[in-house]
C-alpha positions as a Python dict, from the first residue, in 0.01 Angstrom:
ca = {
    (1, 'M'): (0, 0, 0),
    (2, 'S'): (-259, 176, 199),
    (3, 'N'): (-617, 117, 103),
    (4, 'T'): (-768, 416, 277),
    (5, 'K'): (-1055, 608, 129),
    (6, 'K'): (-970, 887, -113),
    (7, 'K'): (-597, 843, -110),
    (8, 'S'): (-361, 555, -179),
    (9, 'A'): (-2, 573, -65),
    (10, 'A'): (277, 613, -316),
    (11, 'P'): (494, 307, -376),
    (12, 'Q'): (809, 251, -174),
    (13, 'P'): (1149, 329, -328),
    (14, 'K'): (1239, 97, -611),
    (15, 'A'): (1351, -249, -502),
    (16, 'K'): (1649, -423, -652),
    (17, 'R'): (1539, -600, -968),
    (18, 'G'): (1724, -917, -880),
    (19, 'A'): (1545, -949, -550),
    (20, 'A'): (1205, -867, -696),
    (21, 'S'): (1246, -1108, -985),
    (22, 'A'): (1360, -1389, -761),
    (23, 'K'): (1029, -1404, -576),
    (24, 'P'): (733, -1570, -749),
    (25, 'A'): (440, -1331, -785),
    (26, 'A'): (225, -1551, -564),
    (27, 'A'): (452, -1495, -267),
    (28, 'K'): (456, -1118, -286),
    (29, 'S'): (106, -1033, -183),
    (30, 'S'): (-218, -1175, -59),
    (31, 'A'): (-385, -1084, -390),
    (32, 'T'): (-197, -1259, -666),
    (33, 'R'): (-270, -1293, -1033),
    (34, 'S'): (-292, -1663, -1107),
    (35, 'N'): (-206, -1618, -1474),
    (36, 'A'): (143, -1497, -1382),
    (37, 'T'): (322, -1822, -1469),
    (38, 'R'): (192, -2094, -1697),
    (39, 'S'): (285, -2462, -1692),
    (40, 'G'): (482, -2600, -1986),
    (41, 'A'): (538, -2240, -2087),
    (42, 'T'): (727, -2136, -2396),
    (43, 'R'): (972, -1847, -2384),
    (44, 'S'): (679, -1606, -2416),
    (45, 'G'): (516, -1752, -2107),
    (46, 'V'): (209, -1895, -2282),
    (47, 'T'): (151, -2268, -2320),
    (48, 'K'): (136, -2406, -2672),
    (49, 'R'): (-190, -2577, -2752),
    (50, 'D'): (-254, -2906, -2923),
    (51, 'P'): (-285, -2830, -3300),
    (52, 'T'): (-551, -3101, -3327),
    (53, 'Q'): (-793, -2903, -3108),
    (54, 'S'): (-1132, -2832, -3262),
    (55, 'Q'): (-1212, -2485, -3393),
    (56, 'A'): (-1474, -2436, -3122),
    (57, 'K'): (-1216, -2496, -2850),
    (58, 'R'): (-958, -2275, -3024),
    (59, 'E'): (-1181, -1973, -3084),
    (60, 'S'): (-1041, -1786, -2783),
    (61, 'P'): (-666, -1806, -2709),
    (62, 'K'): (-680, -1964, -2362),
    (63, 'P'): (-359, -2099, -2211),
    (64, 'Q'): (-345, -2391, -1971),
    (65, 'K'): (-395, -2339, -1598),
    (66, 'T'): (-108, -2169, -1424),
    (67, 'K'): (148, -2318, -1188),
    (68, 'A'): (-5, -2112, -908),
    (69, 'V'): (-335, -2291, -968),
    (70, 'E'): (-179, -2633, -1030),
    (71, 'V'): (1, -2628, -695),
    (72, 'A'): (-332, -2705, -532),
    (73, 'A'): (-469, -2896, -834),
    (74, 'N'): (-804, -2717, -800),
    (75, 'P'): (-800, -2431, -552),
    (76, 'R'): (-1117, -2400, -353),
    (77, 'K'): (-1332, -2098, -427),
    (78, 'S'): (-1353, -1874, -124),
    (79, 'K'): (-1692, -1802, 29),
    (80, 'Y'): (-1575, -1439, 29),
    (81, 'F'): (-1521, -1446, -349),
    (82, 'R'): (-1529, -1109, -528),
    (83, 'S'): (-1581, -1057, -898),
    (84, 'G'): (-1680, -782, -1136),
    (85, 'T'): (-1596, -567, -1436),
    (86, 'V'): (-1354, -275, -1442),
    (87, 'A'): (-1337, -21, -1726),
    (88, 'I'): (-996, 130, -1801),
    (89, 'L'): (-1055, 484, -1928),
    (90, 'G'): (-846, 787, -2011),
    (91, 'R'): (-718, 1018, -2279),
    (92, 'P'): (-533, 875, -2581),
    (93, 'N'): (-179, 764, -2499),
    (94, 'A'): (-233, 783, -2122),
    (95, 'G'): (-100, 428, -2075),
    (96, 'K'): (-428, 232, -2058),
    (97, 'S'): (-324, -61, -2277),
    (98, 'T'): (21, -73, -2118),
    (99, 'L'): (-151, -93, -1779),
    (100, 'L'): (-375, -382, -1887),
    (101, 'N'): (-84, -575, -2039),
    (102, 'A'): (121, -523, -1723),
    (103, 'L'): (-161, -647, -1498),
    (104, 'M'): (-214, -947, -1725),
    (105, 'E'): (159, -1014, -1774),
    (106, 'V'): (82, -1087, -2137),
    (107, 'A'): (26, -829, -2411),
    (108, 'V'): (-340, -877, -2506),
    (109, 'S'): (-397, -512, -2601),
    (110, 'A'): (-217, -325, -2879),
    (111, 'T'): (27, -55, -2773),
    (112, 'S'): (246, 205, -2943),
    (113, 'S'): (388, 549, -2872),
    (114, 'R'): (108, 699, -3082),
    (115, 'P'): (-238, 782, -2946),
    (116, 'Q'): (-552, 587, -3040),
    (117, 'T'): (-377, 256, -3110),
    (118, 'T'): (-671, 87, -2932),
    (119, 'R'): (-990, 125, -3138),
    (120, 'T'): (-1219, -135, -2981),
    (121, 'N'): (-1282, -267, -2630),
    (122, 'V'): (-1053, -552, -2520),
    (123, 'R'): (-1116, -767, -2213),
    (124, 'G'): (-841, -908, -1995),
    (125, 'I'): (-927, -1138, -1703),
    (126, 'V'): (-715, -1150, -1389),
    (127, 'Q'): (-768, -1447, -1156),
    (128, 'V'): (-681, -1378, -791),
    (129, 'V'): (-539, -1673, -596),
    (130, 'E'): (-432, -1632, -233),
    (131, 'G'): (-288, -1843, 45),
    (132, 'A'): (13, -2053, 134),
    (133, 'R'): (165, -2290, -120),
    (134, 'D'): (-36, -2593, -14),
    (135, 'K'): (-354, -2404, 72),
    (136, 'K'): (-431, -2201, -237),
    (137, 'M'): (-768, -2029, -245),
    (138, 'W'): (-937, -1872, -549),
    (139, 'T'): (-1065, -1546, -402),
    (140, 'G'): (-1145, -1318, -691),
    (141, 'Q'): (-1182, -1250, -1062),
    (142, 'I'): (-1126, -906, -1214),
    (143, 'V'): (-1249, -849, -1570),
    (144, 'F'): (-1066, -544, -1707),
    (145, 'I'): (-1199, -369, -2019),
    (146, 'D'): (-941, -167, -2212),
    (147, 'T'): (-1105, 112, -2413),
    (148, 'P'): (-1013, 363, -2686),
    (149, 'G'): (-887, 701, -2567),
    (150, 'V'): (-1148, 963, -2477),
    (151, 'N'): (-1124, 1237, -2740),
    (152, 'L'): (-1440, 1423, -2837),
    (153, 'K'): (-1263, 1688, -3043),
    (154, 'K'): (-1262, 1501, -3374),
    (155, 'G'): (-1582, 1453, -3568),
    (156, 'Q'): (-1517, 1161, -3805),
    (157, 'L'): (-1756, 866, -3783),
    (158, 'L'): (-1473, 639, -3661),
    (159, 'D'): (-1403, 877, -3370),
    (160, 'R'): (-1770, 877, -3273),
    (161, 'V'): (-1776, 497, -3290),
    (162, 'M'): (-1473, 477, -3059),
    (163, 'I'): (-1625, 709, -2797),
    (164, 'G'): (-1941, 497, -2825),
    (165, 'S'): (-1727, 193, -2736),
    (166, 'V'): (-1598, 377, -2430),
    (167, 'E'): (-1950, 460, -2311),
    (168, 'D'): (-2063, 102, -2378),
    (169, 'A'): (-1783, -19, -2152),
    (170, 'L'): (-1912, 204, -1874),
    (171, 'N'): (-2257, 44, -1883),
    (172, 'D'): (-2305, -166, -1572),
    (173, 'V'): (-1935, -186, -1472),
    (174, 'D'): (-1853, -201, -1104),
    (175, 'V'): (-1538, 12, -1114),
    (176, 'A'): (-1400, 273, -1354),
    (177, 'L'): (-1029, 351, -1362),
    (178, 'W'): (-942, 693, -1503),
    (179, 'V'): (-578, 667, -1615),
    (180, 'G'): (-402, 1003, -1611),
    (181, 'D'): (-46, 1061, -1727),
    (182, 'A'): (133, 1177, -1411),
    (183, 'R'): (354, 1409, -1618),
    (184, 'T'): (55, 1620, -1732),
    (185, 'W'): (-191, 1549, -1450),
    (186, 'G'): (-113, 1883, -1281),
    (187, 'K'): (-246, 2071, -1584),
    (188, 'D'): (-552, 1845, -1595),
    (189, 'L'): (-624, 1929, -1230),
    (190, 'R'): (-602, 2301, -1306),
    (191, 'D'): (-850, 2260, -1591),
    (192, 'L'): (-1081, 2056, -1366),
    (193, 'E'): (-1064, 2325, -1095),
    (194, 'L'): (-1160, 2590, -1351),
    (195, 'E'): (-1426, 2355, -1496),
    (196, 'K'): (-1261, 2361, -1836),
    (197, 'P'): (-1349, 2062, -2057),
    (198, 'G'): (-996, 2038, -2202),
    (199, 'T'): (-902, 2086, -2567),
    (200, 'D'): (-1023, 1734, -2646),
    (201, 'K'): (-1327, 1771, -2411),
    (202, 'A'): (-1210, 1463, -2220),
    (203, 'L'): (-1214, 1633, -1881),
    (204, 'G'): (-1566, 1763, -1933),
    (205, 'W'): (-1673, 1410, -2025),
    (206, 'L'): (-1502, 1276, -1710),
    (207, 'R'): (-1683, 1528, -1490),
    (208, 'T'): (-2016, 1431, -1644),
    (209, 'Q'): (-1961, 1058, -1590),
    (210, 'I'): (-1847, 1100, -1228),
    (211, 'A'): (-2150, 1323, -1159),
    (212, 'K'): (-2382, 1053, -1302),
    (213, 'S'): (-2235, 797, -1064),
    (214, 'A'): (-2269, 1036, -770),
    (215, 'R'): (-2637, 1100, -848),
    (216, 'A'): (-2708, 728, -877),
    (217, 'R'): (-2541, 667, -541),
    (218, 'E'): (-2749, 942, -377),
    (219, 'K'): (-3066, 773, -506),
    (220, 'G'): (-2956, 439, -365),
    (221, 'E'): (-2907, 293, -712),
    (222, 'K'): (-2611, 91, -834),
    (223, 'A'): (-2325, 332, -897),
    (224, 'T'): (-1985, 289, -1058),
    (225, 'R'): (-1695, 343, -822),
    (226, 'W'): (-1426, 572, -967),
    (227, 'I'): (-1052, 534, -906),
    (228, 'V'): (-784, 766, -1046),
    (229, 'V'): (-471, 584, -1164),
    (230, 'L'): (-167, 806, -1212),
    (231, 'S'): (46, 632, -1476),
    (232, 'K'): (414, 663, -1570),
    (233, 'I'): (521, 757, -1216),
    (234, 'D'): (868, 622, -1290),
    (235, 'T'): (921, 951, -1477),
    (236, 'L'): (855, 1157, -1160),
    (237, 'G'): (1019, 1183, -820),
    (238, 'K'): (822, 1130, -498),
    (239, 'P'): (838, 1507, -412),
    (240, 'E'): (641, 1574, -732),
    (241, 'L'): (402, 1281, -692),
    (242, 'L'): (266, 1334, -341),
    (243, 'P'): (133, 1689, -410),
    (244, 'L'): (-50, 1554, -718),
    (245, 'I'): (-226, 1293, -503),
    (246, 'E'): (-323, 1552, -241),
    (247, 'R'): (-457, 1793, -505),
    (248, 'T'): (-658, 1516, -671),
    (249, 'V'): (-832, 1445, -339),
    (250, 'K'): (-939, 1811, -321),
    (251, 'V'): (-1033, 1862, -687),
    (252, 'I'): (-1218, 1530, -743),
    (253, 'P'): (-1349, 1432, -398),
    (254, 'E'): (-1593, 1184, -555),
    (255, 'V'): (-1317, 936, -646),
    (256, 'S'): (-1267, 661, -390),
    (257, 'D'): (-894, 600, -439),
    (258, 'I'): (-589, 748, -612),
    (259, 'V'): (-329, 490, -710),
    (260, 'P'): (8, 577, -869),
    (261, 'V'): (160, 308, -1093),
    (262, 'A'): (444, 246, -1337),
    (263, 'G'): (310, -6, -1589),
    (264, 'L'): (635, -53, -1781),
    (265, 'L'): (812, -185, -1469),
    (266, 'G'): (575, -483, -1450),
    (267, 'L'): (426, -679, -1161),
    (268, 'V'): (760, -832, -1062),
    (269, 'D'): (889, -488, -960),
    (270, 'D'): (740, -379, -626),
    (271, 'S'): (796, -12, -707),
    (272, 'S'): (551, -38, -999),
    (273, 'N'): (267, -53, -740),
    (274, 'L'): (66, -271, -979),
    (275, 'Q'): (-1, -527, -707),
    (276, 'G'): (-129, -244, -491),
    (277, 'L'): (-369, -144, -767),
    (278, 'L'): (-497, -503, -794),
    (279, 'N'): (-556, -507, -418),
    (280, 'V'): (-755, -182, -429),
    (281, 'V'): (-961, -293, -731),
    (282, 'K'): (-1042, -632, -582),
    (283, 'E'): (-1166, -473, -259),
    (284, 'A'): (-1387, -239, -462),
    (285, 'L'): (-1567, -529, -633),
    (286, 'P'): (-1885, -684, -495),
    (287, 'S'): (-1913, -1036, -363),
    (288, 'G'): (-2039, -1271, -631),
    (289, 'E'): (-1980, -1570, -854),
    (290, 'P'): (-1700, -1574, -1115),
    (291, 'L'): (-1798, -1454, -1461),
    (292, 'Y'): (-1548, -1683, -1639),
    (293, 'D'): (-1369, -2014, -1573),
    (294, 'I'): (-1051, -2004, -1367),
    (295, 'D'): (-827, -2059, -1672),
    (296, 'A'): (-984, -1778, -1880),
    (297, 'W'): (-768, -1473, -1948),
    (298, 'T'): (-931, -1295, -2243),
    (299, 'D'): (-1242, -1308, -2459),
    (300, 'L'): (-1039, -1213, -2766),
    (301, 'S'): (-1048, -1470, -3047),
    (302, 'E'): (-727, -1548, -3236),
    (303, 'R'): (-879, -1393, -3547),
    (304, 'N'): (-936, -1065, -3363),
    (305, 'L'): (-594, -1092, -3202),
    (306, 'V'): (-425, -1096, -3544),
    (307, 'Q'): (-631, -792, -3648),
    (308, 'Q'): (-519, -608, -3333),
    (309, 'L'): (-155, -697, -3390),
    (310, 'V'): (-162, -571, -3750),
    (311, 'R'): (-306, -241, -3627),
    (312, 'E'): (-35, -222, -3362),
    (313, 'A'): (241, -280, -3619),
    (314, 'I'): (98, -12, -3851),
    (315, 'F'): (101, 238, -3565),
    (316, 'Q'): (457, 148, -3470),
    (317, 'F'): (599, 163, -3822),
    (318, 'G'): (376, 434, -3972),
    (319, 'R'): (464, 804, -3992),
    (320, 'E'): (256, 1116, -3929),
    (321, 'E'): (-107, 1063, -4032),
    (322, 'V'): (-50, 722, -4194),
    (323, 'P'): (-173, 498, -3906),
    (324, 'Y'): (-492, 697, -3857),
    (325, 'E'): (-606, 630, -4213),
    (326, 'C'): (-526, 258, -4199),
    (327, 'D'): (-702, -46, -4058),
    (328, 'C'): (-699, -422, -4104),
    (329, 'E'): (-958, -668, -4232),
    (330, 'I'): (-911, -1042, -4180),
    (331, 'I'): (-1021, -1201, -4506),
    (332, 'R'): (-956, -1563, -4411),
    (333, 'F'): (-853, -1741, -4091),
    (334, 'Q'): (-786, -2115, -4125),
    (335, 'E'): (-732, -2337, -3822),
    (336, 'P'): (-455, -2600, -3821),
    (337, 'E'): (-594, -2915, -3980),
    (338, 'G'): (-435, -3220, -4139),
    (339, 'S'): (-102, -3121, -4293),
    (340, 'R'): (-156, -2756, -4192),
    (341, 'K'): (35, -2731, -3863),
    (342, 'M'): (-35, -2366, -3780),
    (343, 'P'): (-306, -2106, -3840),
    (344, 'E'): (-304, -1948, -4187),
    (345, 'V'): (-434, -1592, -4222),
    (346, 'D'): (-504, -1365, -4518),
    (347, 'A'): (-529, -1001, -4411),
    (348, 'T'): (-588, -678, -4600),
    (349, 'I'): (-467, -339, -4480),
    (350, 'W'): (-705, -64, -4583),
    (351, 'V'): (-555, 277, -4655),
    (352, 'G'): (-761, 594, -4683),
    (353, 'K'): (-585, 750, -4982),
    (354, 'N'): (-361, 651, -5275),
    (355, 'S'): (-59, 841, -5144),
    (356, 'I'): (-46, 626, -4828),
    (357, 'K'): (-25, 287, -5000),
    (358, 'P'): (343, 312, -5110),
    (359, 'I'): (436, 426, -4757),
    (360, 'V'): (272, 121, -4601),
    (361, 'V'): (419, -118, -4861),
    (362, 'G'): (767, 37, -4842),
    (363, 'K'): (1048, 26, -5097),
    (364, 'G'): (1044, -315, -5259),
    (365, 'G'): (786, -429, -5002),
    (366, 'S'): (1027, -368, -4708),
    (367, 'R'): (770, -208, -4475),
    (368, 'I'): (502, -470, -4528),
    (369, 'R'): (763, -741, -4456),
    (370, 'E'): (849, -564, -4129),
    (371, 'I'): (482, -550, -4035),
    (372, 'N'): (436, -918, -4122),
    (373, 'H'): (739, -1022, -3916),
    (374, 'Q'): (631, -823, -3611),
    (375, 'V'): (276, -960, -3619),
    (376, 'R'): (400, -1321, -3637),
    (377, 'T'): (649, -1257, -3355),
    (378, 'R'): (388, -1097, -3131),
    (379, 'F'): (134, -1371, -3208),
    (380, 'R'): (391, -1629, -3096),
    (381, 'E'): (459, -1432, -2777),
    (382, 'V'): (89, -1422, -2685),
    (383, 'T'): (-25, -1769, -2795),
    (384, 'G'): (293, -1977, -2813),
    (385, 'E'): (209, -2065, -3175),
    (386, 'D'): (358, -1986, -3513),
    (387, 'L'): (145, -1822, -3782),
    (388, 'V'): (136, -1813, -4163),
    (389, 'L'): (37, -1458, -4255),
    (390, 'R'): (-21, -1303, -4597),
    (391, 'I'): (-92, -929, -4611),
    (392, 'M'): (-231, -727, -4901),
    (393, 'V'): (-277, -349, -4912),
    (394, 'K'): (-575, -184, -5083),
    (395, 'V'): (-696, 172, -5118),
    (396, 'N'): (-1045, 250, -4989),
    (397, 'E'): (-1088, 626, -4996),
    (398, 'K'): (-1212, 770, -4665),
    (399, 'W'): (-1326, 431, -4533),
    (400, 'F'): (-1341, 581, -4182),
    (401, 'T'): (-1638, 800, -4280),
    (402, 'R'): (-1873, 520, -4393),
    (403, 'A'): (-2076, 298, -4160),
    (404, 'R'): (-2078, 10, -4412),
    (405, 'D'): (-1698, -4, -4420),
    (406, 'L'): (-1668, 20, -4043),
    (407, 'R'): (-1907, -274, -4002),
    (408, 'E'): (-1695, -474, -4249),
    (409, 'L'): (-1391, -407, -4029),
    (410, 'G'): (-1575, -537, -3723),
    (411, 'Y'): (-1681, -215, -3552),
    (412, 'G'): (-2011, -266, -3371),
    (413, 'L'): (-2237, -31, -3563),
    (414, 'P'): (-2611, -92, -3580),
    (415, 'E'): (-2762, -143, -3923),
}
């Protein structure tokens, strides 16, 4: 992939899956995610932890060091080490969480086909290890921050809190990725050319943020570097994609790179261009010390992970407006101890009106059992552990309009 200013080349034609899968990720490129393969991995790819670990050690779900790292026991940190924070931004349902999960090769951020599944910022940490098999070198650390979708059209308190989370993520980040759905990016470019804010005002917000960075750069101050990521390119042909890249260069000249990707194909597929995106992002980061240890991959605690997974399941199983009036509170999270061999969690799903409760519960409790099963399955995929989960459903009328209730659910609202 070309790393020229303003424009990044489209990926090559899709490689055969067998050939792509046969190569370990570390051999494919000079910038390789070290969390790609984990030693002693379960089927999900995440090492199971010792159930006798202390609560302090278990607060964040950190797997063991990867095979790529273990090959050299402790890879030396390069004197040219780069590290920094990267905000992943975009409209709802643009593919932001899918992109983060693909770059991490583990699903740390909730996804569904419905917009606004992500309601809080989630960090995923990619470790970059380069070099030949016996000369591994730790050369970079990229801290990605997945954010809620940018939608300024709605006026509920919850919507304002979510856009506040997006703007918090932009504070002091080194790079901002604007993820645009390639299928609708042509219309977005037309609106940007005409200086229309968009029906959800997202494009107007984007213009404002890019202009702020440009002004800071002109003053010699620290400025966020902007990169446009065109997602879902596997739904377009190259004849459609190349004109979009060229138009983006003309319409938004302030962005430093334009990178097309296909997150669902994953890092193992060269045609996804995800490795190319990692290369571009790493080169955009400043030289500096790592922000986390080499085996860190998220700052998400297991308690918060369960909350995220319940939200995800509600969005996947819910109909129409149901998911948007639901959320999850973790009432109790007990660590494995003594005869208790796995975490035990009591969770409550809040619903915003009486009519929604029977929909979430389902006939004879069928829907809540589906939600419970999916959460336990996904928890095992991410952590390698089983989970005891009990879910209740309660009605809390219009909880999304009250600051007190949002604080209780873990949204960062000031008192």
